[in-house]
ROSE-4610 file (N, C-alpha, C; in Angstrom, 1 decimal, always signed):
// ROSE-4610
residu = [X/X/X/X/X/X/X/X/X/X/X/X/X/X/X/X/X/X/X/X/X/X/X/X/X/X/X/X/X/X/X/X/X/X/X/X/X/X/X/X/X/X/X/X/X/X/X/X/X/X/X/X/X/X/X/X/X/X/X/X/X/X/X/X/X/X/X/X/X/X/X/X/X/X/X/X/X/X/X/X/X/X/X/X/X/X/X/X/X/X/X/X/X/X/X/X/X/X/X/X/X/X/X/X/X/X/X/X/X/X/X/X/X/X/X/X/X/X/X/X/X/X/X/X/X/X/X/X/X/X/X/X/X/X/X/X/X/X/X/X/X/X/X/X/X/X/X/X/X/X/X/X/X/X/X/X/X/X/X/X/X/X/X/X/X/X/X/X/X/X/X/X/X/X/X/X/X/X/X/X/X/X/X/X/X/X/X/X/X/X/X/X/X/X/X/X/X/X/X/X/X/X/X/X/X/X/X/X/X/X/X/X/X/X/X/X/X/X/X/X/X/X/X/X/X/X/X/X/X/X/X/X/X/X/X/X/X/X/X/X/X/X/X/X/X/X/X/X/X/X/X/X/X/X/X/X/X/X/X/X/X/X/X/X/X/X/X/X/X/X/X/X/X/X/X/X/X/X/X/X/X/X/X/X/X/X/X/X/X/X/X/X/X/X/X/X/X/X/X/X/X/X/X/X/X/X/X/X/X/X/X/X/X/X/X/X/X/X/X/X/X/X/X/X/X/X/X/X/X/X/X/X/X/X/X/X/X/X/X/X/X/X/X/X/X/X/X/X/X/X/X/X/X/X/X/X/X/X/X/X/X/X/X/X/X/X/X/X/X/X/X/X/X/X/X/X/X/X/X/X/X/X/X/X/X/X/X/X/X/X/X/X/X/X/X/X/X/X/X/X/X/X/X/X/X/X/X/X/X/X/X/X/X/X/X/X/X/X/X/X/X/X/X/X/X/X/X/X/X/X/X/X/X/X/X/X/X/X/X/X/X/X/X/X/X/X/X/X/X/X/X/X/X/X/X/X/X/X/X/X/X/X/X/X/X/X/X/X/X/X/X/X/X/X/X/X/X/X/X/X/X/X/X/X/X/X/X/X/X/X/X/X/X/X/X/X/X/X/X/X/X/X/X/X/X/X/X/X/X/X/X/X/X/X/X/X/X/X/X/X/X/X/X/X/X/X/X/X/X/X/X/X/X/X/X/X/X/X/X/X/X/X/X/X/X/X/X/X/X/X/X/X/X/X/X/X/X/X/X/X/X/X/X/X/X/X/X/X/X/X/X/X/X/X/X/X/X/X/X/X/X/X/X/X/X/X/X/X/X/X/X/X/X/X/X/X/X/X/X/X/X/X/X/X/X/X/X/X/X/X/X/X/X/X/X/X/X/X/X/X/X/X/X/X/X/X/X/X/X/X/X/X/X/X/X/X/X/X/X/X/X/X]
num = [1/1/1/2/2/2/3/3/3/4/4/4/5/5/5/6/6/6/7/7/7/8/8/8/9/9/9/10/10/10/11/11/11/12/12/12/13/13/13/14/14/14/15/15/15/16/16/16/17/17/17/18/18/18/19/19/19/20/20/20/21/21/21/22/22/22/23/23/23/24/24/24/25/25/25/26/26/26/27/27/27/28/28/28/29/29/29/30/30/30/31/31/31/32/32/32/33/33/33/34/34/34/35/35/35/36/36/36/37/37/37/38/38/38/39/39/39/40/40/40/41/41/41/42/42/42/43/43/43/44/44/44/45/45/45/46/46/46/47/47/47/48/48/48/49/49/49/50/50/50/51/51/51/52/52/52/53/53/53/54/54/54/55/55/55/56/56/56/57/57/57/58/58/58/59/59/59/60/60/60/61/61/61/62/62/62/63/63/63/64/64/64/65/65/65/66/66/66/67/67/67/68/68/68/69/69/69/70/70/70/71/71/71/72/72/72/73/73/73/74/74/74/75/75/75/76/76/76/77/77/77/78/78/78/79/79/79/80/80/80/81/81/81/82/82/82/83/83/83/84/84/84/85/85/85/86/86/86/87/87/87/88/88/88/89/89/89/90/90/90/91/91/91/92/92/92/93/93/93/94/94/94/95/95/95/96/96/96/97/97/97/98/98/98/99/99/99/100/100/100/101/101/101/102/102/102/103/103/103/104/104/104/105/105/105/106/106/106/107/107/107/108/108/108/109/109/109/110/110/110/111/111/111/112/112/112/113/113/113/114/114/114/115/115/115/116/116/116/117/117/117/118/118/118/119/119/119/120/120/120/121/121/121/122/122/122/123/123/123/124/124/124/125/125/125/126/126/126/127/127/127/128/128/128/129/129/129/130/130/130/131/131/131/132/132/132/133/133/133/134/134/134/135/135/135/136/136/136/137/137/137/138/138/138/139/139/139/140/140/140/141/141/141/142/142/142/143/143/143/144/144/144/145/145/145/146/146/146/147/147/147/148/148/148/149/149/149/150/150/150/151/151/151/152/152/152/153/153/153/154/154/154/155/155/155/156/156/156/157/157/157/158/158/158/159/159/159/160/160/160/161/161/161/162/162/162/163/163/163/164/164/164/165/165/165/166/166/166/167/167/167/168/168/168/169/169/169/170/170/170/171/171/171/172/172/172/173/173/173/174/174/174/175/175/175/176/176/176/177/177/177/178/178/178/179/179/179/180/180/180/181/181/181/182/182/182/183/183/183/184/184/184/185/185/185/186/186/186/187/187/187/188/188/188/189/189/189/190/190/190/191/191/191/192/192/192/193/193/193/194/194/194/195/195/195/196/196/196/197/197/197/198/198/198/199/199/199/200/200/200/201/201/201/202/202/202/203/203/203/204/204/204/205/205/205/206/206/206/207/207/207/208/208/208/209/209/209/210/210/210/211/211/211/212/212/212/213/213/213/214/214/214]
x = [+67.3/+66.7/+65.2/+64.8/+63.3/+62.6/+63.2/+62.6/+62.5/+63.5/+63.4/+62.2/+62.1/+61.1/+59.7/+59.6/+58.3/+58.0/+59.0/+58.8/+58.4/+59.0/+58.7/+57.3/+56.9/+55.5/+54.5/+54.8/+53.8/+53.7/+54.8/+54.8/+54.0/+54.2/+53.5/+52.0/+51.6/+50.2/+49.6/+50.3/+49.8/+49.6/+50.5/+50.4/+49.2/+49.2/+48.1/+46.7/+46.6/+45.3/+44.9/+45.9/+45.7/+45.3/+46.0/+45.7/+44.2/+43.8/+42.5/+41.4/+41.7/+40.8/+40.7/+41.8/+41.8/+41.0/+41.2/+40.5/+39.0/+38.6/+37.2/+36.6/+37.3/+36.8/+36.6/+37.5/+37.5/+36.3/+36.0/+34.9/+33.6/+33.5/+32.3/+32.0/+33.0/+32.8/+32.4/+33.1/+32.7/+31.3/+30.9/+29.5/+28.5/+28.8/+27.9/+27.8/+29.0/+29.0/+28.1/+28.3/+27.5/+26.0/+25.7/+24.3/+23.7/+24.6/+24.2/+23.9/+24.8/+24.7/+23.4/+23.1/+21.9/+20.7/+20.7/+19.6/+19.3/+20.4/+20.3/+19.7/+20.2/+19.7/+18.3/+17.8/+16.4/+15.6/+16.1/+15.3/+15.2/+16.3/+16.3/+15.3/+15.3/+14.3/+12.9/+12.6/+11.2/+10.8/+11.8/+11.5/+11.3/+12.1/+11.9/+10.6/+10.2/+8.9/+7.7/+7.9/+6.8/+6.7/+7.9/+7.9/+7.2/+7.5/+6.9/+5.4/+5.0/+3.5/+2.9/+3.5/+3.0/+2.9/+3.9/+3.8/+2.7/+2.6/+1.5/+0.1/+0.0/-1.3/-1.6/-0.5/-0.7/-1.1/-0.5/-0.8/-2.2/-2.6/-3.9/-5.0/-4.6/-5.6/-6.4/-5.9/-6.6/-5.7/-6.3/-7.8/-8.2/-7.3/-7.6/-8.6/-8.5/-9.5/-9.8/-10.6/-10.9/-11.7/-11.4/-12.0/-13.5/-14.3/-15.8/-16.2/-16.7/-17.1/-18.5/-19.4/-20.8/-21.2/-22.1/-22.7/-24.1/-24.9/-26.3/-26.6/-27.4/-27.8/-29.2/-29.8/-31.2/-31.0/-31.5/-31.3/-32.6/-32.7/-33.8/-33.2/-33.7/-33.2/-34.4/-34.0/-35.0/-34.6/-35.7/-35.6/-35.0/-35.7/-35.4/-36.1/-35.8/-36.4/-37.9/-38.4/-39.9/-40.5/-39.7/-40.1/-40.3/-39.3/-39.5/-40.7/-41.0/-42.2/-43.4/-43.4/-44.5/-44.8/-43.7/-43.8/-44.5/-44.1/-44.7/-46.1/-46.4/-47.8/-48.7/-48.1/-48.9/-49.2/-48.2/-48.5/-49.5/-49.4/-50.4/-51.8/-51.9/-53.2/-53.8/-52.9/-53.4/-53.9/-53.3/-53.7/-55.0/-55.1/-56.3/-57.5/-57.3/-58.4/-58.6/-58.0/-58.1/-57.8/-56.7/-56.2/-56.9/-57.8/-58.6/-57.9/-56.9/-56.2/-55.5/-55.5/-54.9/-53.9/-52.6/-51.6/-51.0/-51.9/-51.4/-51.1/-51.6/-51.4/-50.0/-49.4/-48.1/-47.0/-45.9/-44.8/-43.5/-43.0/-41.8/-40.6/-39.7/-38.4/-38.5/-37.4/-37.4/-36.6/-37.1/-36.4/-35.6/-34.4/-33.6/-33.0/-32.9/-32.2/-31.1/-29.9/-28.7/-27.9/-27.6/-26.7/-25.4/-24.3/-23.0/-22.1/-21.3/-20.2/-18.9/-18.0/-16.7/-15.7/-15.1/-14.2/-12.8/-12.5/-11.2/-11.5/-10.4/-10.5/-11.1/-11.2/-11.7/-13.0/-13.1/-14.2/-15.3/-16.5/-17.7/-18.8/-19.6/-20.8/-22.0/-23.2/-24.3/-25.6/-26.7/-28.0/-28.6/-29.4/-30.1/-31.6/-32.4/-33.9/-34.5/-35.3/-35.8/-37.3/-37.9/-39.4/-39.7/-40.6/-41.0/-42.6/-43.2/-44.6/-44.9/-44.3/-44.3/-45.6/-46.4/-47.7/-48.7/-49.9/-51.0/-51.4/-51.5/-51.9/-50.8/-49.6/-48.5/-47.3/-47.2/-46.0/-44.9/-43.7/-42.6/-41.6/-41.4/-40.4/-39.2/-38.0/-36.8/-35.8/-35.2/-34.0/-32.9/-31.7/-30.5/-29.3/-28.6/-27.3/-26.3/-25.3/-24.4/-23.0/-22.2/-20.7/-20.2/-19.4/-19.0/-17.5/-16.9/-15.5/-15.2/-14.7/-14.3/-12.9/-12.8/-11.5/-10.7/-11.3/-10.6/-11.3/-11.5/-12.2/-11.3/-11.9/-11.1/-10.9/-10.9/-10.8/-12.1/-12.0/-13.2/-14.1/-13.5/-14.3/-13.9/-14.9/-14.7/-15.4/-14.7/-15.4/-15.6/-16.7/-16.9/-17.7/-17.6/-18.4/-19.1/-20.3/-21.2/-22.0/-22.2/-23.1/-24.1/-25.4/-26.5/-27.3/-27.6/-28.4/-29.3/-30.6/-31.5/-32.9/-34.0/-35.3/-36.2/-37.2/-38.3/-39.6/-40.3/-41.5/-42.7/-43.7/-44.9/-46.1/-47.3/-48.6/-48.6/-48.1/-48.2/-47.0/-46.1/-45.0/-43.7/-42.6/-41.3/-40.4/-39.6/-38.7/-37.3/-36.3/-34.9/-34.7/-33.9/-33.6/-32.1/-31.7/-30.3/-30.1/-28.9/-28.5/-27.0/-26.5/-25.1/-24.7/-23.8/-23.3/-21.9/-21.8/-20.5/-19.6/-20.3/-19.5/-20.4/-19.9/-20.6/-19.6/-20.1/-19.3/-19.9/-19.0/-19.4/-18.6/-19.3/-18.6/-18.9/-17.8/-17.9/-17.4/-17.3/-16.8/-17.9/-18.3/-19.3/-20.7/-21.1/-22.4/-22.2/-21.8/-21.5/-22.7/-22.5/-23.5/-23.2/-24.2/-24.1/-24.7/-23.9/-24.3/-24.0/-25.0/-24.9/-24.9/-23.8/-23.7/-24.0/-23.6/-23.8/-24.1/-25.3/-25.7/-27.0/-27.3/-28.5/-29.1/-30.4/-31.0/-32.2/-32.5/-33.7/-33.5/-32.3/-32.1/-32.2/-32.2/-32.3/-31.0/-31.1/-29.9/-29.1/-29.7/-29.1/-29.8/-29.0/-29.6/-28.8/-29.4/-28.7/-29.3/-28.5/-29.1/-28.0/-28.3/-27.4/-27.2/-25.9/-25.5/-24.9/-24.7/-24.1/-23.1/-21.9/-20.9/-20.7/-20.6/-20.4/-19.7]
y = [+21.1/+19.8/+19.8/+20.6/+20.7/+21.3/+22.2/+22.9/+21.8/+21.0/+20.0/+19.0/+18.6/+17.7/+18.3/+19.6/+20.3/+20.4/+20.7/+20.8/+19.5/+18.4/+17.1/+16.7/+17.1/+16.8/+17.5/+18.8/+19.6/+19.0/+18.6/+18.0/+16.7/+15.9/+14.6/+14.8/+15.8/+16.1/+16.6/+17.4/+17.9/+16.8/+15.9/+14.7/+13.8/+13.6/+12.8/+13.3/+14.6/+15.2/+15.1/+15.3/+15.2/+13.8/+12.8/+11.4/+11.1/+11.6/+11.3/+12.0/+13.2/+13.9/+13.1/+12.6/+11.9/+10.6/+9.9/+8.6/+8.9/+10.1/+10.4/+10.7/+11.4/+11.6/+10.3/+9.5/+8.2/+7.4/+7.4/+6.6/+7.2/+8.6/+9.2/+8.8/+9.0/+8.6/+7.2/+6.3/+4.9/+4.6/+5.3/+5.1/+5.6/+6.8/+7.3/+6.4/+5.8/+4.9/+3.7/+3.1/+2.0/+2.3/+3.4/+3.8/+4.0/+4.6/+4.7/+3.4/+2.4/+1.1/+0.4/+0.6/+0.0/+0.7/+2.0/+2.7/+2.3/+2.1/+1.7/+0.3/-0.6/-2.0/-2.0/-1.2/-1.2/-0.7/+0.4/+0.9/-0.1/-0.9/-1.9/-3.0/-3.4/-4.4/-4.0/-2.7/-2.2/-2.2/-1.7/-1.6/-3.0/-4.0/-5.4/-6.0/-5.7/-6.2/-5.5/-4.3/-3.5/-4.1/-4.4/-4.9/-6.3/-7.1/-8.4/-8.3/-7.3/-7.1/-6.7/-5.8/-5.3/-6.5/-7.4/-8.5/-9.4/-9.7/-10.5/-10.0/-8.6/-8.0/-8.1/-8.1/-8.2/-9.6/-10.6/-12.0/-12.4/-11.9/-12.3/-11.4/-10.2/-9.3/-8.6/-8.6/-8.1/-7.0/-5.9/-5.7/-4.9/-4.6/-3.7/-4.2/-5.6/-6.2/-7.6/-7.7/-9.0/-9.9/-11.2/-12.2/-12.3/-12.3/-12.4/-13.9/-14.6/-16.0/-16.2/-15.2/-15.4/-14.6/-15.2/-14.5/-14.9/-14.0/-14.3/-13.6/-14.2/-13.6/-14.0/-13.1/-13.4/-13.3/-14.4/-14.4/-14.9/-14.6/-15.0/-15.7/-16.9/-17.5/-17.9/-18.1/-18.5/-19.9/-20.6/-21.9/-22.9/-23.0/-24.0/-25.3/-26.3/-27.6/-27.6/-26.8/-26.7/-26.0/-25.2/-24.6/-25.6/-26.6/-27.7/-28.5/-28.7/-29.5/-28.7/-27.4/-26.6/-26.6/-26.5/-26.6/-27.9/-29.0/-30.3/-30.3/-29.8/-29.7/-28.9/-27.7/-26.8/-27.5/-28.2/-29.0/-30.0/-30.7/-31.8/-31.2/-30.1/-29.4/-28.9/-28.4/-27.9/-29.0/-30.2/-31.3/-31.9/-32.1/-32.7/-31.8/-30.5/-29.5/-28.8/-29.3/-28.7/-27.2/-26.9/-25.5/-24.6/-25.1/-24.3/-24.2/-25.0/-25.0/-23.6/-23.2/-21.9/-22.0/-21.7/-21.7/-20.3/-19.3/-17.9/-17.4/-18.1/-17.7/-18.2/-18.9/-19.5/-18.4/-18.6/-17.6/-18.4/-18.0/-18.7/-18.4/-19.3/-19.1/-19.5/-19.2/-19.6/-18.5/-18.3/-17.4/-18.2/-17.7/-18.4/-17.5/-18.0/-17.3/-18.3/-17.7/-18.5/-18.1/-19.0/-18.7/-19.5/-18.9/-19.6/-19.3/-20.3/-20.1/-20.5/-19.6/-19.8/-20.4/-21.6/-22.2/-21.5/-21.2/-20.5/-19.8/-19.4/-18.6/-19.4/-20.7/-21.5/-22.2/-23.0/-23.9/-23.1/-23.3/-22.7/-23.7/-23.7/-24.6/-23.8/-24.3/-23.6/-24.2/-23.4/-23.9/-23.0/-23.6/-22.8/-23.1/-22.0/-22.1/-21.6/-22.4/-22.1/-22.2/-21.2/-21.3/-21.1/-21.9/-21.8/-22.0/-21.4/-21.5/-21.5/-22.5/-22.6/-23.1/-23.8/-24.3/-23.8/-23.4/-22.9/-23.9/-23.4/-24.2/-25.2/-25.0/-26.0/-25.2/-25.0/-24.3/-25.4/-25.1/-26.0/-25.3/-25.9/-25.4/-26.3/-25.8/-26.6/-26.2/-27.2/-26.9/-27.8/-27.1/-27.9/-27.5/-28.3/-28.1/-27.9/-27.1/-26.7/-26.9/-27.1/-27.0/-26.1/-25.1/-24.1/-23.9/-23.7/-23.4/-22.1/-21.2/-19.8/-19.8/-19.2/-19.3/-18.0/-16.9/-15.7/-14.9/-15.6/-14.9/-13.8/-12.6/-11.4/-10.5/-11.0/-10.1/-9.4/-8.4/-7.7/-8.6/-9.5/-10.5/-11.9/-12.6/-14.0/-15.0/-15.7/-16.8/-18.0/-18.8/-19.9/-21.0/-22.2/-23.3/-23.9/-24.4/-24.8/-26.0/-26.9/-28.0/-27.9/-27.9/-28.0/-29.3/-29.9/-31.2/-31.3/-31.5/-31.6/-32.2/-31.7/-32.1/-31.0/-31.3/-30.3/-30.9/-30.0/-30.4/-29.7/-30.5/-30.0/-30.6/-30.3/-30.8/-32.3/-33.0/-34.4/-35.2/-34.5/-35.2/-34.5/-35.2/-34.7/-35.5/-34.8/-35.5/-34.9/-35.7/-35.2/-34.1/-33.1/-32.0/-31.6/-30.9/-30.5/-29.2/-28.6/-27.6/-27.6/-27.4/-27.3/-26.1/-25.2/-24.0/-24.3/-24.3/-24.6/-23.3/-22.2/-20.9/-19.8/-19.3/-18.2/-17.1/-15.9/-14.8/-14.0/-13.5/-12.5/-11.3/-10.2/-8.9/-7.9/-7.6/-6.7/-7.4/-6.7/-7.3/-7.4/-6.3/-6.3/-6.6/-6.0/-6.3/-6.8/-8.0/-8.5/-8.8/-8.5/-8.9/-10.4/-11.2/-12.7/-13.0/-13.7/-14.1/-15.6/-16.4/-17.7/-17.7/-17.8/-17.6/-18.9/-20.0/-21.3/-22.3/-22.8/-23.7/-24.5/-25.5/-26.3/-26.8/-26.7/-27.3/-26.4/-26.4/-25.7/-24.2/-23.7/-22.3/-21.6/-22.3/-21.8/-21.9/-21.9/-22.0/-20.7/-19.6/-18.3/-17.7/-17.2/-16.5/-15.3/-14.4/-13.2/-12.6/-11.9/-11.4/-10.6/-10.2/-9.4/-10.1/-9.9/-10.6/-9.6/-10.2/-9.4/-10.3/-9.8/-10.6/-9.9/-10.8/-10.3/-11.3]
z = [+60.6/+60.6/+60.8/+61.7/+62.0/+60.8/+60.1/+58.9/+57.8/+57.6/+56.5/+56.8/+58.1/+58.4/+58.2/+58.5/+58.3/+56.9/+56.0/+54.6/+54.0/+54.4/+53.9/+54.3/+55.6/+56.1/+55.2/+54.9/+54.1/+52.7/+52.1/+50.8/+50.8/+51.8/+51.9/+52.1/+52.9/+53.1/+51.7/+51.0/+49.7/+48.7/+48.6/+47.7/+48.2/+49.5/+50.0/+49.7/+49.9/+49.6/+48.1/+47.2/+45.8/+45.4/+46.0/+45.8/+46.2/+47.4/+47.9/+47.0/+46.5/+45.6/+44.3/+43.8/+42.5/+42.7/+43.8/+44.1/+44.2/+44.9/+45.0/+43.6/+42.8/+41.4/+40.7/+40.8/+40.1/+40.6/+41.9/+42.5/+42.0/+42.0/+41.5/+40.1/+39.2/+37.8/+37.6/+38.4/+38.3/+38.7/+39.8/+40.3/+39.3/+38.7/+37.7/+36.5/+36.1/+34.9/+35.2/+36.5/+36.8/+36.8/+37.3/+37.4/+36.0/+35.1/+33.7/+33.0/+33.3/+32.7/+33.2/+34.5/+35.1/+34.5/+34.3/+33.8/+32.3/+31.5/+30.2/+30.1/+31.0/+31.1/+31.4/+32.4/+32.8/+31.6/+30.9/+29.7/+28.6/+28.4/+27.3/+27.7/+29.0/+29.5/+29.3/+29.6/+29.5/+28.0/+27.1/+25.7/+25.1/+25.6/+25.1/+25.5/+26.8/+27.2/+26.5/+26.2/+25.5/+24.1/+23.4/+22.1/+22.1/+23.1/+23.1/+23.3/+24.1/+24.3/+23.0/+22.3/+21.0/+20.0/+20.0/+19.1/+19.4/+20.8/+21.2/+20.9/+21.0/+20.6/+19.1/+18.3/+16.9/+16.5/+17.2/+16.9/+17.3/+18.5/+19.0/+18.5/+18.0/+17.5/+18.7/+19.9/+21.0/+21.6/+22.2/+22.1/+20.9/+20.0/+18.9/+18.0/+17.7/+16.8/+17.3/+18.3/+18.9/+18.0/+18.2/+17.3/+17.6/+16.6/+16.8/+16.5/+17.5/+17.4/+16.8/+17.1/+16.8/+15.5/+14.8/+13.7/+13.5/+12.9/+12.6/+11.3/+10.4/+9.1/+8.8/+8.0/+7.4/+5.9/+5.2/+3.7/+3.1/+1.8/+1.0/-0.3/-0.6/-1.8/-2.8/-4.0/-5.0/-5.6/-6.1/-6.6/-5.6/-4.5/-3.5/-3.8/-3.1/-3.3/-3.3/-2.4/-2.3/-3.5/-4.2/-5.4/-6.5/-6.6/-7.5/-7.2/-5.9/-5.6/-6.0/-5.8/-6.1/-7.6/-8.4/-9.9/-10.3/-9.7/-10.0/-9.6/-8.4/-8.0/-8.9/-9.3/-10.1/-11.5/-12.0/-13.3/-13.1/-12.0/-11.7/-11.5/-10.8/-10.5/-11.9/-12.7/-14.0/-14.9/-14.8/-15.6/-15.1/-13.8/-13.2/-13.1/-13.1/-13.0/-14.3/-15.4/-16.7/-16.7/-16.0/-16.0/-15.1/-14.2/-13.3/-11.9/-11.7/-10.4/-10.1/-8.9/-8.5/-7.4/-7.7/-6.6/-6.4/-6.7/-6.7/-5.3/-4.3/-2.9/-2.4/-3.1/-2.7/-2.8/-2.0/-2.0/-2.5/-3.6/-4.2/-3.3/-3.4/-2.6/-1.2/-0.4/+1.0/+1.8/+3.0/+3.9/+5.0/+5.3/+6.2/+7.3/+8.5/+9.6/+10.0/+9.9/+10.1/+11.3/+12.2/+13.3/+13.2/+13.4/+13.3/+14.5/+14.9/+15.9/+15.3/+15.3/+14.7/+15.7/+15.5/+16.4/+16.2/+14.9/+14.6/+13.3/+12.6/+11.4/+10.2/+10.3/+9.2/+9.5/+10.6/+10.9/+11.7/+11.2/+11.8/+11.8/+12.8/+12.9/+13.4/+13.3/+13.8/+13.3/+13.2/+12.8/+11.8/+10.9/+9.9/+10.1/+10.3/+10.3/+9.0/+8.4/+7.0/+7.0/+6.2/+6.1/+4.6/+4.1/+2.7/+2.6/+1.7/+1.5/+0.0/-0.7/-2.1/-2.7/-1.8/-2.2/-1.3/-1.8/-1.0/+0.1/+1.3/+2.5/+2.8/+2.4/+2.7/+3.1/+4.4/+5.0/+5.3/+5.1/+5.4/+6.3/+7.4/+8.4/+8.4/+8.2/+8.1/+9.1/+9.8/+10.7/+10.3/+10.1/+9.6/+10.3/+11.1/+11.5/+10.3/+10.5/+9.4/+9.8/+8.8/+8.9/+7.7/+8.1/+7.2/+7.2/+6.1/+6.0/+5.4/+6.2/+5.8/+5.2/+4.0/+3.3/+3.5/+4.0/+4.3/+5.4/+6.5/+7.6/+8.2/+8.4/+8.8/+7.7/+6.5/+5.3/+4.9/+4.1/+3.7/+2.9/+2.1/+1.3/+1.8/+2.2/+2.7/+1.9/+1.0/+0.3/+1.3/+1.1/+2.0/+1.2/+1.8/+1.3/+2.6/+2.3/+3.5/+3.2/+4.2/+4.0/+5.2/+4.9/+5.8/+5.7/+6.7/+6.6/+7.9/+7.6/+8.8/+8.3/+8.8/+8.5/+8.2/+7.3/+7.0/+7.6/+8.3/+9.0/+8.3/+7.9/+7.3/+7.9/+7.3/+7.9/+7.9/+6.9/+6.7/+7.3/+8.0/+8.6/+8.4/+8.4/+8.2/+7.2/+6.5/+5.6/+5.7/+5.3/+5.4/+4.4/+4.8/+3.9/+4.0/+3.0/+2.9/+2.1/+2.2/+1.3/+1.2/+0.0/-0.2/-0.9/-0.3/-1.0/-1.5/-2.8/-3.4/-3.4/-3.6/-3.5/-2.9/-1.8/-1.2/-0.8/-0.6/-0.3/+0.8/+1.7/+2.8/+2.5/+2.3/+1.9/+3.0/+3.7/+4.9/+6.1/+7.3/+8.5/+9.6/+10.1/+11.2/+10.7/+9.6/+9.0/+7.5/+7.4/+6.0/+5.2/+3.9/+2.9/+2.6/+2.7/+2.5/+1.1/+0.3/-1.1/-1.3/-1.6/-2.1/-3.6/-4.2/-5.7/-6.4/-5.8/-6.5/-5.4/-5.4/-4.4/-4.8/-4.0/-4.3/-3.0/-2.9/-1.7/-1.3/+0.0/+0.5/+0.7/+0.6/+0.7/-0.6/-1.7/-3.0/-3.8/-5.1/-6.0/-5.8/-5.6/-5.3/-4.1/-3.2/-2.0/-1.6/-0.9/-0.5/+0.8/+1.6/+2.8/+3.5/+4.8/+5.6/+6.9/+7.4/+8.6/+9.6/+10.8/+11.9/+12.7/+12.9/+13.6/+15.0/+16.0/+17.4/+18.3]
């Protein structure tokens, strides 16, 4: 009787130990699986946040290609409004002096310094400073606020239209002045070549120069 009880106790202990070992293995596997799920979840969260950051950087263009609000350019144009005035004056001088009048010291065309501030990819405003000396002893200084529409800002070639309107100051006083660019091009990004291909006003029918964006 005692032997049977001992045998039954030994068998019970054997099964109990096996059950505990199996439960321990199950717990370890379950714990590892939970940790793996948490690790995968954390990895996915990090990847999602990184992807959102990359998308945001692409949309804003920062910091890889930050938006440049300011620009400045220097241009020279031919056949400005002052050139028409000089042509008329030259004709008048030739008539009244019987061809002895001399306007050789005049400088045809007009020089401009242009500053612009871009509010966004399309709208730009700023000031144009213009100097002309189309008639001897008659210098004309012009200042014109401007409004400019960029049609492809950020591209290598940016077509634009522009309206400038202000005043011209000379020895005898000041008069209203304007310039309208029907078709202009900026070629390049940081140092664009500026071309006014079709325009009319104090900057010239055609003008060209070099700019800088910052």
